[in-house]
N, C-alpha and C positions, 0 to 999 in steps of 0.2 A: 606200601609194598610196591616195588617196581616190577611190572610184568611186560614181557615181550611176547607178542603173538606173531608167529612166523607162518605166513600163508602166501604162496607165490602169487596167486591171482585172486583179487577181491573186487568183484563187480556185482552189485545187486541185480543188474539186469540179467545175469546168467543164472540166478536162482540157486537152489540147493545149498551145498556146503559153503559157497562163497557168501551168500546172503546171511547164512547163519553165523559165519565168522564175524561179519561186520556188526550184526546185532549183538553178538556175544561181547565184542570189544566194548561197545557202548554201555551194555548192561553192567559189565565189570567196572567201567569208569564211574558209573552212577553209584556204585558201592563205595567209592572213594579210593579205588586203586589207581596207581599211576600206570596207564596202559599205553604201550607203543606198538603199533602194527608195522611189521616189516614185510614189504610187498615188492613185487617185481615192477620196475619201471617200464618194462616192455608192454604191459597191459595196464592202462591207466586205472588207478584206484578210484572208482566212481562211487560217490555218496558215502564215503567212509570217514572223510576228514571232518567229523562233527562229533558232538556229544563228549567233548573233552578228551578225545583220543588223538595222540600224536601219530603221524604217519611218516615212515621212512621208506623211500623208494630206492631200491638197488638198481644201479645202471648196468644192465646185463648186455648192452650192445645189441647188434644184429646177428642173425644166424638162424640155424635150425632151432626147433623147440627144445631139442635135447641140449644144445649148447647153451641156450638161454636159461634152462632149468639148472644145469650144472653150475653156471656162473652165479645164478641167484643163491643156490644153497651154499656155495663157497663164501660169497659175500655176506650172507645172512649169518653164517657161522662166525665169521670174523667180527662182525658188528656186535653180535650178542655177547661174545666173550669180552670184547673191549669195554662195553657199557656196564658190565657187572650187574645184571638184573638179578632179582631175587628168584624169579621164576621165568624160565624160557619155555613157553608153551608152543609146541610145533604142531601145526596142522599139515604143512608140507614137511616131510622128515628132515631133520637137521641135527647133526651130531652134538651141537652145543646144548640141546634141550634137556630139561629135567622132567618135562611133562610132554607126552605125545598123545595127540587126540586125532586118530585117523577118521576124520569125518566122512570120508568116502569108503570106510572099511579098509581092510588090509588089501594091498595091491594083489596078492595072490588070489584072494576071493573075487576081486574085481575081474581078474582075467578068467577065472574058472566059470563065473556066472555069465560073462559075455560069450564065452565059447559055448556054454550049455544052450544058449538061445538058438544057435544054428540047428537046422532041422535034422539032417541025416548025418551018418558017420563021416562021409567025405567032406561035407560042409564044415563039420566041427573040426576035422583034421586040418583043413585049409585055414580056418580062422585061427586055430592054435598055432600053426606055423607062422601066420602073419603076425601074431602077437610077439613071437620070438624076435622078429626083426624090428619091433618098436623100441628103438634105443632109449628113448626117454622113459618109457614104462619099465624097461629092464633096469635102468639106472636107479629109479626110485625104489623098485623092488629090492635091489641090492643094498641100498642104504637102510631101508626098513629092516631087512634081515640082520644087517650088521648091528644096528641099534638094539634090536630086541633079543639078539643072541649074545650081547655083551655081558661079561660077568657082573657089571653094575649098570643094568639098563635103566632107562628113564621110567618114571611112573606112566601108566597108561590110563587115560580117561575115555572109556568106551561110551559111545552115544546110545547104545542099546545092548541088551543081553545078546542079541544076534552078533554084534561086533565082538563082545567079550568072548563068545564061543569061537569066533574066527581066530582071535589071538591064541586062545588055548589050544586049538587044533593045529594051527600052523607053527606054534612055538611052545611045545609041550613042557619045556624046561623053564619057561618064563615064570618068575616068582609070583604066585597068586596074590601075595600081600602087596604087590606093587600095581595091581590091576583093579580098577574100580569102575562100576557103571555109573556114569553121570548122564542120565537120560536126556535126550535132545530136548530143546525148547524152541518156541516160536513166539513172535510178537503177535498176539491175537486181539484185535479190536473189532468185534462184530458190530454190525449196524443195529440200531434200535429197531424194535418191532415195526414201528411206523415206516422208517426208512427202508427196512427190509421188504415190506409189502410193496412199497413203491418201486424199488429196484426190480423186484420179481416181475411185477406187471409190465414195467417198461421194457426190460430185456426180452421177455417172452413175446411182447408185441413186435419188437424189432425182428425177432426170429420167426415170426408168423405162427406162433404156437398158441393153442387154446390154454386157458388158465389151469386146467387140470390134466393137461397132456404130460405124461412122464418125461422128465429131462434128466439124462445121464451126463455127467460132466467128466471130462478127462483133461488133466493138466500135466504137461511135461515138455521138455525141450529135446528129449531123445526118444522119439516115438517108438522105435523098434525095441529098445531096452526096456521101456516102461509098459510094453504089451499092447500097443494100439492095434496091431494086426489081429491079434487074438480077440481083442475086444470087439472089433468090427464084425468078426466072424460070429461071435457070441450074440451080438445084437441082431444079427440076421436070423438067429434061431427064435427070437422073440417075434410076436407078442403072445406066444403060448402061455396063457394064464395071466397076461398083462394086456389090458385094454384101456385106452387105445395104444397103438404101437409107440414105444418110447423113441425119443429123438436123442441122438448123441451129439454133444457139442465138444469140439476138440480145441483146446487152448495151448499155444506154444509156438516157438520159433522154427521148429523143424520143417523140412520140406514135405508138403502134403501130397504131391502128385501120385506116388505109387499107392498111397492109402485111399485116395479118391478113386483110383481105378479099381481097387479091391471092392470098395463100397458099391461102385457101379456094377461090377460083375455079380455081386451078391444081391443086387436089387434093393439096396438100402441107401442109395445115393441121396434120395430126396429127404431122408431123415438123418443125414450126417452133415453137420456144419463145421467148417474149419474157421475159427475166429482169429487165428494168428496170435501174435504176442499181445499180452494185456498187462498194463501197469498195475491195476488194482483188481484183485479177484473177488472182492466182496460182493459185487453185483452178480457175479456168476454163482457164487455160493448161495446167494439169496434166491436166484432163479431156479437152481437145480433141486432135484429130489434125491440124488445119489451121486457120490463121487466114486468113479471106477478107476482103480490104480492097480491093474493086474501085472505088476512089475516082475521082470526077471531078476532084478537086483536093486535093492535100496537099503543102505545101512540103517536109515531111519528117516523116512520121507517127510519133508516139511509140509507138503500139500495135504497129506493125510492128517497130520496134527492140526493144521489150520481148519480143515473141513470139520473135524470132530469138535473143535472149539467153537465153531459157528453152528453147531447142532445138525450137521449134515451126515447121514449114514455113509459108510465106506465099504467098498468091496476091494480087498487087496489079497496078497499072497504071503505065504510064510517066509518068502525071501525078502521081506521088508521088516526092518527092526520096529517100525511104527505099528506093526500088527500086534505087538505085545500089549497095546492099550486099546485095541479094538475088541471090546467085549461082545461075544456072540449074543445076538438077541437084543443088545442095547446100543452097541456102537456100529455094528455092521456084520460083515461076513468075511472070514479068512479062508482061502482055498489053498490046496497043496501046490498047484502048479498052473501057470498061465496056459500051458500047452493043452490042457483038457478044456476045450471050449464049451462042451456040454455042461460040465461042472460050473464053468464060469457063467454060462447063461442061467443056470439054476440059482446061482448066487445073486445075479442081478435081479431075478424075480423076487427073491427073498428081501433084497435090499430096498426094493421099491414098495414094500409093504407099508401101509400107512401107520400101523402100530409101531413099527420100528422107527419111522421118522419121528413120531411123537416121543418115543423113549429117548432118542438122540437129542432132541431139543431140550428135554427135561434134564438130561445129564450134562449139557454143555457148560453150564456155569461152573460146576465143580471141576470139570476137566480143564477149563481155561487156566486155573491156578496150577493144577498138576502139570500142565504142558507148557507153562510160560517160560520165556527166556529169562525173566527175573529169577525164577526158581532155579533154573539151570546155572545162572551166574552165581547165585548164593552157594550152591553146592560146590561149584568149582572153587570159589573163594575159600571155603572151608577146607577143601582138598589142598589148595596152595598153602594155607597156614600150617596144616599138618606136615607137609613136605618141608617147609622152611624150618619148622621146629625140629624135625628129624635130622636135617642136615646140620643144624647148629649143634645138636647133641653129638652127632658123629664127629664134628671137628674138635670137640673138647678133649 
């Protein structure tokens, strides 16, 4: 079966949907499918030309992001139609596709949740107006709407129930029999117990932490959207009920200066560490006692799935599709909103409970199979087969 995966930007260093798309392509190829990734030549495809996956780069030239995206979608559409693939699986919306997988959620929900993060009414209004002038995002939103409002729309593979609900809410006439949840997956290879203990001791020593001092881990490349400001405020409310005071370690490429100033102002600068970008998170998962991901928006967070697979408790919000597998009392705590820092602080205290950590470690083995990219690819392959069979039947 010939599969085209259309995703404008694929670079594992960027994390999130792009890393997932690269892993997904290789997992599908490992099942024996003939997989071609169609990507933009404006952003080099890093670490994806492996695992039996063919990579085709579209030459989109120079210009604004809007012009490059428009050129990419036009070229990807022409290429996919000319190659006569069995399944054209679009992560970036493309009219030629017969499967659409909005790994970033719908564009409308992305805009809504980004605007919701702004504090007051005036700030939200200003951010909303700013979004209207983002030509690239408006263009992608228009294509998504045209695709999903078409009388014969593509099938949709939602990466979580949260995304399925977004589709249903934004496109109430979309046929439900063409919409399926294929829950997100990740490649999870946790360290052995011996290696984990060594990593934990080494990293904690480098951070100047005592062996039993609580360590809260935050991982993201968009600190504001993923709730770091609210998390720093919540950690400032600790250690009420937590002794000694927990340390927050922040991993990611975003600019830390404003968050450092906030930590200084709240008196938690000495127990807030910014580690920058990290290639391999396993040592940090081993050293941490809790992953905090109080996101304003996440269709289905990779880092939450990875942490659960490594036996690490998680605190996140209901605006994260990955929250669907965070079982209260066994996987962590899910809160209603990152805006309520008192509630977030209480969730952190619960997440640092030793009994919860033991329960998470005990459940990790079973979760790794449930959350694996191999399982995700198998379910997608079955979805593809059903689609191809339906289309053959329709042509008779």
